[in-house]
Backbone as CSV, one residue per row, in Angstrom:
resi,resn,N_x,N_y,N_z,CA_x,CA_y,CA_z,C_x,C_y,C_z
1,MET,-3.437,-85.095,124.868,-3.540,-85.735,123.464,-4.919,-86.275,123.272
2,ASN,-5.587,-86.053,122.320,-6.934,-86.539,122.088,-6.989,-87.953,121.533
3,ASP,-8.146,-88.475,121.335,-8.270,-89.900,120.933,-7.770,-90.222,119.490
4,THR,-7.734,-89.061,118.720,-7.424,-89.251,117.356,-5.998,-89.118,117.013
5,THR,-5.422,-88.008,117.241,-4.048,-87.804,116.851,-3.422,-86.722,117.635
6,ALA,-2.132,-86.601,117.580,-1.440,-85.553,118.268,-1.586,-84.322,117.538
7,THR,-1.682,-82.905,118.365,-1.510,-81.635,117.619,-0.083,-81.091,118.033
8,ASN,0.284,-81.184,119.198,1.494,-80.742,119.527,2.638,-81.829,119.680
9,VAL,3.571,-81.684,118.719,4.532,-82.752,118.580,5.967,-82.291,118.973
10,GLY,6.673,-83.032,119.666,8.057,-82.705,120.055,8.958,-83.657,119.537
11,VAL,10.133,-83.206,119.086,11.244,-84.014,118.556,12.454,-83.804,119.129
12,VAL,13.266,-84.624,119.768,14.582,-84.347,120.176,15.592,-84.872,119.420
13,GLY,16.477,-83.913,118.875,17.365,-84.245,117.808,17.060,-83.824,116.577
14,CYS,17.934,-83.136,115.859,17.553,-82.681,114.416,18.617,-83.004,113.386
15,GLY,19.082,-84.277,113.743,19.956,-84.989,112.466,19.148,-85.479,111.515
16,LEU,19.633,-86.427,110.759,18.927,-86.848,109.648,17.443,-87.396,110.030
17,MET,17.464,-88.239,111.128,16.250,-88.907,111.597,15.424,-87.851,112.108
18,GLY,15.851,-87.041,113.156,14.909,-86.119,113.771,14.287,-85.112,112.895
19,ALA,15.181,-84.624,111.956,14.678,-83.623,110.919,13.559,-84.329,110.178
20,GLY,13.873,-85.536,109.608,12.793,-86.362,108.917,11.599,-86.379,109.607
21,ILE,11.671,-86.855,110.925,10.423,-86.918,111.669,9.644,-85.563,111.778
22,ALA,10.437,-84.653,112.132,9.851,-83.167,112.299,9.244,-82.857,111.080
23,GLU,9.882,-83.164,109.862,9.391,-82.726,108.553,7.917,-83.483,108.309
24,VAL,7.973,-84.779,108.348,6.668,-85.442,108.116,5.537,-85.000,109.004
25,ALA,5.769,-84.760,110.297,4.901,-84.381,111.365,4.248,-83.004,110.839
26,ALA,5.149,-81.987,110.390,4.742,-80.697,110.029,3.946,-80.741,108.785
27,ARG,4.482,-81.543,107.757,3.718,-81.800,106.552,2.196,-82.221,106.618
28,SER,2.025,-82.952,107.780,0.736,-83.539,108.148,0.015,-82.586,108.952
29,GLY,0.447,-81.268,109.301,-0.436,-80.291,109.919,-0.091,-80.013,111.356
30,HIS,0.884,-80.929,111.861,1.036,-80.905,113.345,2.004,-79.688,113.692
31,ASP,1.822,-79.136,114.815,2.722,-78.007,115.330,3.885,-78.726,116.028
32,VAL,5.107,-78.362,115.447,6.339,-79.257,115.763,7.380,-78.329,116.536
33,VAL,7.962,-78.765,117.593,9.040,-78.097,118.358,10.115,-79.235,118.242
34,VAL,11.262,-78.882,117.721,12.406,-79.656,117.714,13.508,-79.177,118.586
35,VAL,14.151,-79.974,119.469,15.171,-79.479,120.347,16.580,-80.125,119.943
36,GLU,17.456,-79.291,119.843,18.910,-79.707,119.762,19.817,-79.276,120.880
37,SER,20.961,-79.804,120.866,21.785,-79.529,122.107,22.554,-78.294,122.186
38,ASP,22.783,-77.629,120.982,23.285,-76.224,121.079,22.807,-75.497,119.737
39,GLU,23.176,-74.183,119.770,22.603,-73.271,118.581,23.449,-73.786,117.282
40,THR,24.609,-74.220,117.404,25.136,-74.656,115.975,24.391,-75.809,115.357
41,ARG,24.181,-76.885,116.245,23.368,-78.035,115.801,21.904,-77.598,115.374
42,ALA,21.326,-76.635,116.068,20.133,-76.212,115.771,20.108,-75.516,114.447
43,THR,21.184,-74.764,114.252,21.259,-73.954,112.854,21.294,-75.008,111.675
44,ALA,22.222,-75.944,112.025,22.321,-76.988,110.950,20.984,-77.777,110.735
45,GLY,20.250,-77.961,111.768,18.960,-78.727,111.735,17.961,-77.783,110.902
46,ARG,17.937,-76.618,111.153,17.010,-75.723,110.507,17.323,-75.753,108.944
47,ASP,18.586,-75.639,108.764,19.017,-75.694,107.184,18.796,-77.066,106.642
48,ARG,18.892,-78.114,107.275,18.588,-79.387,106.747,17.008,-79.406,106.458
49,LEU,16.284,-79.107,107.433,14.780,-79.025,107.199,14.327,-78.155,106.012
50,GLU,15.024,-76.985,105.880,14.549,-76.158,104.805,15.029,-76.603,103.607
51,ALA,16.205,-77.238,103.355,16.600,-77.759,102.208,15.775,-78.916,101.717
52,SER,15.443,-79.769,102.579,14.461,-80.916,102.203,13.121,-80.514,101.779
53,LEU,12.575,-79.373,102.482,11.272,-79.003,102.045,11.319,-78.218,100.820
54,ARG,12.296,-77.311,100.644,12.407,-76.815,99.298,12.433,-77.787,98.074
55,ARG,13.243,-78.890,98.243,13.264,-79.948,97.299,11.927,-80.492,97.191
56,ALA,11.087,-80.768,98.203,9.754,-81.339,98.049,8.862,-80.362,97.362
57,GLU,9.126,-79.133,97.559,8.296,-78.083,96.892,8.576,-77.989,95.574
58,THR,9.819,-78.127,95.131,10.308,-78.184,93.576,9.725,-79.228,92.928
59,LYS,9.815,-80.426,93.496,9.196,-81.746,92.916,7.794,-81.681,93.076
60,GLY,6.929,-80.840,93.568,5.569,-80.841,93.592,4.934,-81.739,94.670
61,LYS,5.828,-82.103,95.619,5.174,-83.051,96.765,4.314,-82.233,97.662
62,ILE,4.836,-81.005,97.861,4.037,-80.069,98.909,3.943,-78.630,97.981
63,GLU,2.769,-78.049,98.492,2.511,-76.854,97.917,3.507,-75.702,98.293
64,SER,3.709,-75.582,99.646,4.572,-74.392,100.038,5.444,-74.966,101.160
65,ALA,6.699,-74.925,101.030,7.732,-75.187,101.972,7.579,-74.057,103.004
66,ASP,7.191,-72.877,102.728,7.117,-71.850,103.785,6.089,-72.097,104.730
67,ASP,4.883,-72.680,104.264,3.891,-73.080,105.093,4.136,-74.192,106.109
68,VAL,4.945,-75.297,105.624,5.317,-76.087,106.528,6.448,-75.796,107.500
69,LEU,7.391,-74.965,107.003,8.421,-74.388,107.983,7.753,-73.630,109.096
70,ALA,6.561,-72.915,108.836,6.087,-72.178,109.739,5.358,-72.931,110.943
71,ARG,5.376,-74.132,110.646,4.795,-75.095,111.875,6.077,-75.769,112.636
72,ILE,7.212,-75.375,112.492,8.361,-75.991,112.983,9.253,-74.941,113.660
73,ARG,9.500,-75.135,114.882,10.431,-74.278,115.825,11.622,-75.228,116.212
74,VAL,12.789,-74.851,115.796,13.984,-75.572,116.372,14.536,-74.836,117.443
75,VAL,14.607,-75.271,118.607,15.210,-74.587,119.807,16.202,-75.390,120.488
76,THR,16.842,-74.872,121.443,17.876,-75.508,122.315,17.462,-75.904,123.764
77,ALA,16.355,-75.372,124.115,15.920,-75.715,125.550,14.844,-76.856,125.563
78,LEU,15.111,-77.715,126.355,14.207,-78.962,126.381,12.973,-78.633,127.018
79,GLU,13.024,-77.566,127.779,11.786,-77.198,128.544,10.658,-76.759,127.528
80,GLU,11.081,-76.454,126.482,10.006,-75.957,125.402,9.192,-77.169,124.909
81,LEU,9.447,-78.440,125.382,8.425,-79.503,125.149,7.315,-79.701,126.177
82,ALA,7.272,-78.748,127.305,6.471,-78.953,128.362,5.063,-79.134,127.816
83,ASP,4.511,-78.621,126.748,3.171,-78.537,126.416,2.859,-79.716,125.356
84,ARG,3.912,-80.402,124.941,3.727,-81.338,123.935,2.822,-82.589,124.264
85,ASP,2.045,-83.165,123.206,1.114,-84.211,123.545,1.851,-85.568,123.034
86,LEU,2.917,-85.517,122.238,3.740,-86.664,121.943,5.193,-86.084,121.733
87,VAL,6.058,-86.759,122.261,7.652,-86.385,122.072,8.222,-87.651,121.465
88,VAL,9.005,-87.510,120.328,9.740,-88.688,119.760,11.158,-88.253,120.006
89,GLU,11.990,-89.166,120.703,13.335,-88.957,120.917,14.159,-89.566,119.678
90,ALA,14.963,-88.855,119.109,15.872,-89.236,118.010,17.334,-88.747,118.053
91,ILE,17.842,-89.190,119.326,19.162,-88.694,119.459,20.136,-89.926,119.243
92,VAL,21.536,-89.918,119.575,22.452,-90.950,119.411,22.070,-92.140,119.937
93,GLU,22.441,-93.233,119.277,22.094,-94.631,119.664,22.755,-95.064,120.762
94,ASP,22.687,-94.432,121.938,23.349,-94.822,123.269,22.362,-94.884,124.274
95,GLU,22.350,-95.993,124.976,21.509,-96.227,125.944,21.521,-95.314,127.116
96,ALA,22.752,-95.005,127.718,22.841,-93.954,128.789,22.367,-92.712,128.379
97,ALA,22.597,-92.219,127.252,22.179,-90.840,126.753,20.600,-90.838,126.670
98,LYS,19.913,-92.041,126.231,18.504,-91.945,126.053,17.794,-92.038,127.416
99,THR,18.310,-92.904,128.214,17.770,-93.111,129.491,17.752,-91.750,130.406
100,ASP,18.984,-91.122,130.266,19.002,-89.715,130.838,17.975,-88.676,130.258
101,LEU,17.839,-88.814,129.052,16.816,-88.083,128.265,15.431,-88.237,128.751
102,PHE,15.044,-89.543,128.905,13.651,-89.912,129.286,13.418,-89.578,130.713
103,ARG,14.481,-89.570,131.557,14.241,-88.921,132.917,13.777,-87.507,132.767
104,ARG,14.583,-86.740,132.087,14.233,-85.404,131.926,12.994,-85.085,131.319
105,LEU,12.705,-85.677,130.209,11.269,-85.547,129.512,10.248,-85.845,130.458
106,ASP,10.363,-86.745,131.378,9.298,-87.134,132.187,8.971,-86.097,133.250
107,ALA,10.117,-85.440,133.554,9.954,-84.343,134.527,9.212,-82.976,133.718
108,ILE,9.670,-82.836,132.545,9.313,-81.563,131.836,7.891,-81.706,131.162
109,VAL,7.558,-82.656,130.494,6.137,-82.809,129.793,5.191,-82.896,130.764
110,THR,4.165,-81.980,130.635,3.249,-81.773,131.820,2.096,-82.653,131.684
111,SER,1.603,-82.911,130.507,0.361,-83.688,130.421,0.551,-85.276,130.888
112,PRO,-0.326,-85.714,131.779,-0.120,-87.122,132.121,-0.528,-88.043,131.011
113,ASP,-1.160,-87.578,129.961,-1.536,-88.421,128.931,-0.567,-88.370,127.763
114,ALA,0.563,-87.383,127.805,1.298,-87.274,126.839,2.169,-88.609,126.510
115,ILE,2.396,-88.832,125.171,3.261,-90.105,125.005,4.815,-89.761,124.760
116,LEU,5.609,-90.478,125.447,7.102,-90.398,125.203,7.525,-91.556,124.343
117,ALA,7.915,-91.347,123.140,8.356,-92.213,122.233,9.917,-92.325,121.878
118,SER,10.470,-93.325,121.608,11.898,-93.461,121.211,11.829,-93.958,119.629
119,ASN,12.737,-93.390,118.838,13.133,-93.708,117.565,14.202,-94.683,117.582
120,THR,14.625,-95.236,118.718,15.721,-96.174,118.778,15.521,-97.245,117.944
121,SER,16.651,-97.717,117.169,16.585,-98.910,116.345,17.011,-100.183,116.875
122,SER,17.398,-100.253,118.246,17.762,-101.516,118.891,17.607,-101.570,120.288
123,ILE,17.621,-100.436,120.993,17.561,-100.425,122.580,16.188,-100.859,123.033
124,PRO,16.098,-101.889,124.041,14.692,-102.304,124.336,14.007,-101.157,125.080
125,ILE,12.828,-101.009,124.678,12.035,-99.971,125.273,11.827,-99.975,126.670
126,MET,11.763,-101.201,127.267,11.532,-101.237,128.767,12.697,-100.452,129.475
127,LYS,13.805,-100.619,129.077,14.997,-99.819,129.598,14.675,-98.225,129.639
128,LEU,14.031,-97.859,128.831,13.668,-96.354,128.716,12.514,-96.002,129.609
129,ALA,11.412,-97.132,129.518,10.174,-96.936,130.327,10.359,-96.908,131.693
130,VAL,11.170,-97.726,132.199,11.330,-97.793,133.740,11.948,-96.692,134.514
131,VAL,12.589,-95.825,133.656,13.300,-94.502,134.271,12.286,-93.483,134.450
132,THR,11.015,-93.718,134.048,9.912,-92.623,134.020,8.902,-92.962,135.104
133,SER,8.180,-91.961,135.379,7.002,-92.254,136.230,5.694,-92.623,135.377
134,ARG,5.874,-92.704,134.158,4.696,-93.002,133.202,5.028,-94.270,132.264
135,PRO,5.544,-95.273,132.728,5.837,-96.340,131.706,4.784,-96.815,130.805
136,THR,3.438,-96.617,131.250,2.399,-97.072,130.420,2.294,-96.169,129.239
137,HIS,2.909,-95.014,129.206,2.937,-94.061,128.079,4.290,-93.927,127.313
138,VAL,5.011,-94.937,127.464,6.276,-95.065,126.706,6.344,-96.278,125.752
139,LEU,6.799,-96.018,124.622,6.953,-96.972,123.640,7.838,-96.493,122.505
140,GLY,8.235,-97.398,121.533,9.012,-97.166,120.547,8.140,-96.816,119.252
141,ILE,8.550,-95.743,118.511,7.988,-95.240,117.150,9.171,-95.213,116.258
142,HIS,9.585,-96.250,115.632,10.822,-96.288,114.953,10.665,-96.203,113.361
143,PHE,11.059,-95.010,113.013,11.048,-94.609,111.487,12.113,-95.010,110.795
144,PHE,12.195,-95.042,109.510,13.247,-95.545,108.657,13.784,-94.469,107.756
145,ASN,15.007,-94.423,107.498,15.782,-93.339,106.739,15.757,-93.640,105.252
146,PRO,15.320,-92.496,104.316,14.928,-91.226,104.698,13.485,-91.237,105.077
147,VAL,13.250,-90.634,106.261,11.778,-90.638,106.761,10.905,-90.101,105.778
148,PRO,11.049,-89.009,105.145,9.927,-88.457,104.181,9.582,-89.499,102.957
149,VAL,10.349,-90.441,102.861,10.381,-91.339,101.644,9.773,-92.691,102.130
150,LEU,10.387,-93.335,103.089,10.110,-94.651,103.493,8.778,-94.683,104.315
151,LYS,7.931,-95.708,103.976,6.653,-95.824,104.538,6.678,-96.587,105.797
152,LEU,7.508,-97.324,106.198,7.489,-98.391,107.335,7.683,-97.535,108.649
153,VAL,6.853,-97.835,109.657,7.247,-97.528,110.992,6.875,-98.591,111.870
154,GLU,8.061,-98.840,112.801,7.743,-99.993,113.766,7.143,-99.540,114.988
155,ILE,6.051,-100.072,115.536,5.511,-99.726,116.793,5.922,-100.713,117.830
156,VAL,6.624,-100.272,118.858,7.125,-101.150,119.870,6.727,-100.828,121.358
157,PRO,5.639,-101.445,121.725,5.393,-101.364,123.196,6.237,-102.328,124.082
158,SER,6.438,-101.668,125.317,7.150,-102.540,126.303,5.987,-103.377,126.917
159,LEU,6.234,-104.196,127.912,5.469,-104.998,128.660,4.406,-104.123,129.564
160,LEU,4.863,-102.828,129.684,4.129,-101.924,130.548,3.320,-100.857,129.739
161,THR,3.482,-100.831,128.526,2.812,-99.869,127.648,1.250,-100.402,127.449
162,ASP,0.244,-99.323,127.832,-0.978,-99.615,127.768,-1.616,-99.545,126.337
163,GLY,-2.710,-100.326,126.081,-3.403,-100.299,124.837,-3.699,-99.046,124.229
164,ASP,-4.083,-98.084,124.948,-4.553,-96.734,124.506,-3.269,-96.027,123.879
165,THR,-2.323,-96.212,124.611,-0.798,-95.531,123.987,-0.675,-96.088,122.760
166,VAL,-0.754,-97.401,122.575,-0.358,-97.996,121.285,-1.453,-97.567,120.143
167,ALA,-2.652,-97.714,120.527,-3.590,-97.295,119.617,-3.457,-95.822,119.030
168,ARG,-3.189,-94.966,120.134,-3.044,-93.482,119.685,-1.788,-93.272,118.901
169,SER,-0.820,-93.961,119.203,0.548,-93.875,118.376,0.236,-94.491,117.020
170,ARG,-0.451,-95.539,116.845,-0.882,-96.079,115.574,-1.574,-94.949,114.696
171,THR,-2.419,-94.429,115.405,-3.255,-93.320,114.645,-2.470,-92.157,114.252
172,PHE,-1.565,-91.803,115.002,-0.600,-90.760,114.702,0.309,-91.130,113.390
173,VAL,0.878,-92.260,113.445,1.684,-92.804,112.339,0.901,-92.927,111.134
174,GLU,-0.206,-93.404,111.271,-1.060,-93.475,110.019,-1.426,-92.233,109.429
175,GLY,-1.567,-91.263,110.307,-1.986,-89.863,109.985,-0.766,-89.235,109.206
176,LEU,0.437,-89.596,109.360,1.586,-89.151,108.584,1.666,-89.734,107.337
177,GLY,0.742,-90.743,106.912,0.803,-91.483,105.661,1.833,-92.612,105.651
178,LYS,2.165,-93.059,106.887,3.039,-94.233,107.137,2.304,-95.457,107.344
179,GLU,3.004,-96.603,107.268,2.369,-97.861,107.498,3.006,-98.667,108.637
180,PRO,2.341,-98.750,109.801,2.994,-99.242,111.119,2.927,-100.734,111.029
181,ILE,3.885,-101.491,111.520,3.833,-102.815,111.899,4.077,-102.964,113.321
182,ASP,3.547,-104.009,114.014,3.578,-104.182,115.367,4.869,-105.113,115.723
183,CYS,5.738,-104.803,116.765,6.893,-105.414,117.094,6.892,-105.739,118.570
184,GLN,7.521,-106.946,118.924,7.739,-107.184,120.298,9.090,-106.263,120.746
185,ASP,9.103,-106.185,122.050,10.298,-105.259,122.697,11.421,-106.092,122.799
186,ARG,12.081,-106.451,121.753,13.469,-107.216,121.750,14.378,-106.213,120.889
187,ALA,15.579,-106.443,121.267,16.594,-105.588,120.643,16.590,-105.884,119.027
188,GLY,16.699,-104.673,118.332,16.499,-104.829,116.884,15.072,-104.890,116.260
189,PHE,14.082,-105.184,117.190,12.703,-105.266,116.637,12.637,-106.248,115.526
190,VAL,11.783,-105.935,114.432,11.765,-106.822,113.238,12.869,-106.600,112.324
191,VAL,12.769,-105.348,111.758,13.619,-105.103,110.622,15.344,-105.371,110.888
192,ASN,15.570,-104.490,111.974,17.088,-104.690,112.228,17.597,-105.951,112.805
193,ALA,16.601,-106.873,113.338,16.976,-108.003,113.792,17.239,-108.999,112.566
194,LEU,16.737,-108.774,111.460,16.969,-109.474,110.135,18.081,-108.722,109.393
195,LEU,18.205,-107.450,109.283,18.834,-106.690,108.464,20.452,-106.714,108.838
196,ILE,20.617,-106.396,110.084,21.961,-106.081,110.627,22.772,-107.458,110.473
197,PRO,22.363,-108.623,110.793,23.176,-109.822,110.567,23.470,-109.897,109.025
198,PHE,22.655,-109.439,108.142,22.928,-109.588,106.726,24.028,-108.554,106.346
199,ILE,23.997,-107.426,106.940,25.032,-106.303,106.602,26.352,-106.892,107.197
200,LEU,26.236,-107.398,108.416,27.517,-107.907,109.054,28.086,-109.035,108.319
201,SER,27.349,-109.953,107.719,27.849,-110.960,106.926,28.572,-110.393,105.664
202,ALA,27.876,-109.439,105.107,28.599,-108.646,103.916,30.005,-108.191,104.299
203,ILE,29.942,-107.402,105.411,31.196,-106.909,105.910,32.311,-108.011,106.095
204,ARG,31.817,-109.052,106.726,32.961,-110.185,106.919,33.417,-110.758,105.648
205,MET,32.494,-110.698,104.508,32.909,-111.321,103.286,33.896,-110.265,102.647
206,PHE,33.682,-109.154,102.751,34.644,-108.169,102.384,35.924,-107.981,103.010
207,GLU,35.696,-108.318,104.326,37.053,-108.223,105.292,37.941,-109.388,104.811
208,SER,37.315,-110.501,104.649,37.964,-111.686,104.197,38.718,-111.706,102.908
209,GLY,38.409,-110.736,101.999,39.081,-110.785,100.822,38.264,-111.624,99.713
210,PHE,37.192,-112.283,100.234,36.494,-113.112,99.246,35.907,-112.391,98.132
211,ALA,35.488,-111.221,98.196,35.035,-110.340,97.032,35.194,-108.892,97.349
212,THR,35.074,-108.124,96.290,35.173,-106.648,96.511,33.786,-106.024,97.019
213,ALA,33.924,-104.741,97.613,32.773,-104.190,98.025,31.807,-104.058,96.892
214,GLU,32.406,-103.690,95.758,31.433,-103.211,94.399,30.722,-104.672,94.082
215,ASP,31.541,-105.802,93.991,30.933,-107.051,93.642,29.977,-107.633,94.594
216,ILE,30.168,-107.380,95.805,29.176,-107.883,96.846,27.802,-107.091,96.609
217,ASP,27.949,-105.770,96.378,26.774,-104.988,96.282,26.049,-105.202,94.907
218,ARG,26.841,-105.353,93.933,26.316,-105.612,92.560,25.615,-106.888,92.505
219,GLY,26.291,-107.965,93.262,25.583,-109.282,93.481,24.025,-109.228,93.906
220,LEU,23.922,-108.484,94.987,22.730,-108.363,95.649,21.726,-107.478,94.831
221,VAL,22.158,-106.474,94.262,21.361,-105.655,93.519,20.832,-106.311,92.125
222,LEU,21.806,-106.918,91.469,21.432,-107.608,90.172,21.053,-109.035,90.367
223,GLY,21.359,-109.591,91.396,21.016,-111.144,91.473,19.788,-111.263,92.540
224,ALA,19.514,-110.349,93.494,18.317,-110.480,94.376,17.403,-109.346,94.260
225,ALA,17.659,-108.467,93.288,16.762,-107.343,93.058,16.568,-106.327,94.438
226,HIS,17.783,-106.279,95.227,17.777,-105.280,96.167,17.886,-103.890,95.555
227,PRO,17.389,-102.868,96.263,17.614,-101.599,95.548,19.037,-101.047,95.822
228,GLN,19.823,-101.520,96.801,21.131,-101.311,96.896,21.722,-102.279,97.683
229,GLY,22.966,-102.461,97.483,23.653,-103.512,98.220,24.053,-103.291,99.755
230,PRO,24.339,-104.354,100.462,24.524,-104.221,101.856,25.469,-103.243,102.332
231,LEU,26.716,-103.231,101.544,27.694,-102.234,102.122,27.392,-100.779,101.873
232,ALA,26.663,-100.470,100.703,26.283,-99.151,100.396,25.197,-98.699,101.419
233,LEU,24.324,-99.864,101.813,23.266,-99.500,102.818,23.985,-99.227,104.222
234,ALA,24.870,-99.869,104.658,25.586,-99.750,105.749,26.155,-98.356,105.847
235,ASP,26.871,-97.756,104.749,27.215,-96.429,104.553,26.107,-95.387,104.841
236,LEU,24.984,-95.787,104.115,23.813,-94.736,104.319,23.265,-94.785,105.700
237,ILE,23.173,-95.995,106.425,22.783,-96.044,107.786,23.746,-95.272,108.741
238,GLY,24.929,-95.440,108.390,26.137,-94.872,109.327,26.838,-96.197,109.926
239,LEU,28.073,-96.188,109.758,28.778,-97.262,110.360,28.662,-97.384,111.867
240,ASP,28.665,-96.315,112.378,28.660,-96.061,114.047,27.243,-96.653,114.389
241,THR,26.147,-96.244,113.779,24.859,-96.658,113.993,24.801,-98.219,113.869
242,THR,25.291,-98.631,112.667,25.377,-100.189,112.499,25.935,-100.807,113.554
243,LYS,27.167,-100.400,113.937,27.876,-101.036,115.122,27.148,-100.859,116.274
244,ALA,26.515,-99.799,116.609,25.765,-99.664,118.005,24.589,-100.754,117.981
245,VAL,23.984,-100.797,116.753,22.758,-101.756,116.807,23.201,-103.146,116.912
246,ALA,24.368,-103.453,116.319,24.953,-104.869,116.334,25.310,-105.071,117.726
247,GLU,25.819,-104.359,118.347,26.298,-104.575,119.801,25.038,-104.712,120.776
248,SER,24.152,-103.836,120.549,22.882,-104.115,121.322,22.297,-105.429,121.125
249,LEU,22.143,-105.912,119.840,21.605,-107.152,119.389,22.468,-108.353,120.041
250,TYR,23.752,-108.109,120.168,24.722,-109.257,120.686,24.594,-109.193,122.042
251,GLU,24.469,-108.032,122.768,24.325,-108.088,124.223,23.048,-108.747,124.692
252,GLU,21.880,-108.756,123.808,20.719,-109.272,124.214,20.717,-110.765,123.885
253,PHE,21.178,-111.256,122.764,21.019,-112.535,122.213,22.309,-113.366,122.353
254,LYS,23.669,-112.805,122.490,24.722,-113.496,122.703,24.971,-114.635,121.511
255,GLU,24.567,-113.997,120.406,24.716,-114.949,119.184,25.853,-114.367,118.141
256,GLN,26.576,-115.101,117.839,27.882,-114.665,117.059,27.400,-113.914,115.788
257,LEU,26.216,-114.142,115.261,25.987,-113.492,113.897,25.681,-111.957,114.071
258,TYR,25.476,-111.585,115.485,25.289,-110.310,115.838,26.538,-109.395,116.183
259,ALA,27.757,-110.234,116.310,28.830,-109.526,116.701,29.341,-108.671,115.731
260,PRO,29.867,-107.310,115.981,30.290,-106.483,114.992,31.800,-107.008,114.455
261,PRO,31.941,-107.204,113.150,33.320,-107.692,112.716,34.383,-106.633,113.169
262,PRO,35.734,-107.059,113.203,36.707,-106.171,113.617,36.835,-105.052,112.553
263,LEU,36.645,-105.226,111.266,36.740,-104.159,110.352,35.779,-103.122,110.667
264,LEU,34.644,-103.372,111.029,33.661,-102.367,111.340,34.012,-101.538,112.551
265,ALA,34.501,-102.136,113.603,35.094,-101.446,114.673,36.029,-100.394,114.395
266,ARG,37.217,-100.885,113.496,38.330,-100.094,113.189,37.850,-98.816,112.337
267,MET,37.011,-99.211,111.301,36.355,-97.991,110.589,35.553,-96.992,111.596
268,VAL,34.887,-97.409,112.517,34.161,-96.282,113.418,35.267,-95.624,114.126
269,GLU,36.260,-96.433,114.571,37.272,-95.747,115.431,38.180,-94.683,114.598
270,ALA,38.078,-94.898,113.209,38.960,-94.021,112.384,38.005,-92.871,112.016
271,GLY,36.689,-92.947,112.308,35.795,-91.874,111.765,35.320,-92.060,110.390
272,LEU,35.461,-93.270,109.893,35.003,-93.491,108.502,33.570,-94.146,108.660
273,LEU,32.533,-93.221,108.752,31.276,-93.623,109.132,30.186,-93.775,108.063
274,GLY,30.655,-93.440,106.810,29.728,-93.689,105.649,29.468,-92.277,105.023
275,ARG,28.238,-92.188,104.456,27.944,-90.988,103.765,28.019,-89.731,104.524
276,LYS,27.826,-89.933,105.828,27.749,-88.608,106.666,28.977,-87.922,106.901
277,THR,30.213,-88.818,106.761,31.528,-88.299,106.894,32.315,-88.309,105.375
278,GLY,31.589,-88.651,104.397,32.248,-88.823,103.144,33.182,-89.956,102.825
279,ARG,33.097,-90.904,103.735,33.979,-92.179,103.533,33.484,-93.119,104.319
280,GLY,33.343,-94.295,103.735,33.020,-95.633,104.474,33.626,-96.814,103.569
281,PHE,32.511,-97.571,103.143,32.986,-98.580,102.211,33.229,-98.084,100.910
282,TYR,32.667,-96.801,100.508,32.862,-96.080,99.503,33.104,-94.527,99.864
283,THR,33.521,-93.666,98.849,33.784,-92.409,99.091,32.800,-91.633,98.315
284,TYR,32.457,-90.568,99.208,31.218,-89.612,98.855,31.745,-88.172,98.703
285,ASP,31.214,-87.449,98.015,31.231,-85.910,98.148,30.228,-85.403,99.311
286,LYS,30.853,-84.917,100.261,30.024,-84.607,101.448,29.079,-83.332,101.024
């Protein structure tokens, strides 16, 4: 990876976040390889990418969806990331799964200067860095959903990340048209450390019967000028992800405001995860 930007970008995971990261990287001219766990998920990822890029072309945001798609390969073999300059992990928010992946990436990615980044929204970066032989080249690059739309990216170095890795990552992010902010390596970083307790408070209010989901959300939209209410936002994030971030925050800080409410746990157990399953606090057309 040179001093200015990455040219060969890898993404692990082609769900909503992974596909979004791959899209913005390819739209910025990077060669992108995306790895999914099996061919069914890879096909779904390709379809997700194409649909998003066709919409962007229709709206005039890009000149040619085909040109961008030509810079993206979706594969199922992690070994295809060997020549990447920067790899962004965007898999399930599970510490064991992420640490296992970082061990494998460390063995596969050949360039000693390559950056291994995580899109984790809550897991401390140090836990991922120390399982590799290159902790100086590991950091968090946390995008926000939907990635093609939202400008913010959190840059999260661990205590071992060197300054050059941070600088190159910032250059990469800015080259995508994003605006990075610097965060300390604490669970939740900046945004989720503030946002998740707010969402959990809204869930507790709904759970107690104090107000309906609709009224809670309308109150924040109409009274605080939020673009959407906290319960609708939880549905967008995914209730499983919301619960995982809350658990990570609670594990680190042991403060009650981070503890997932019982209703959230029951909804996740029932598979009511929000928009991605068609039902959460609201019902959606899948």
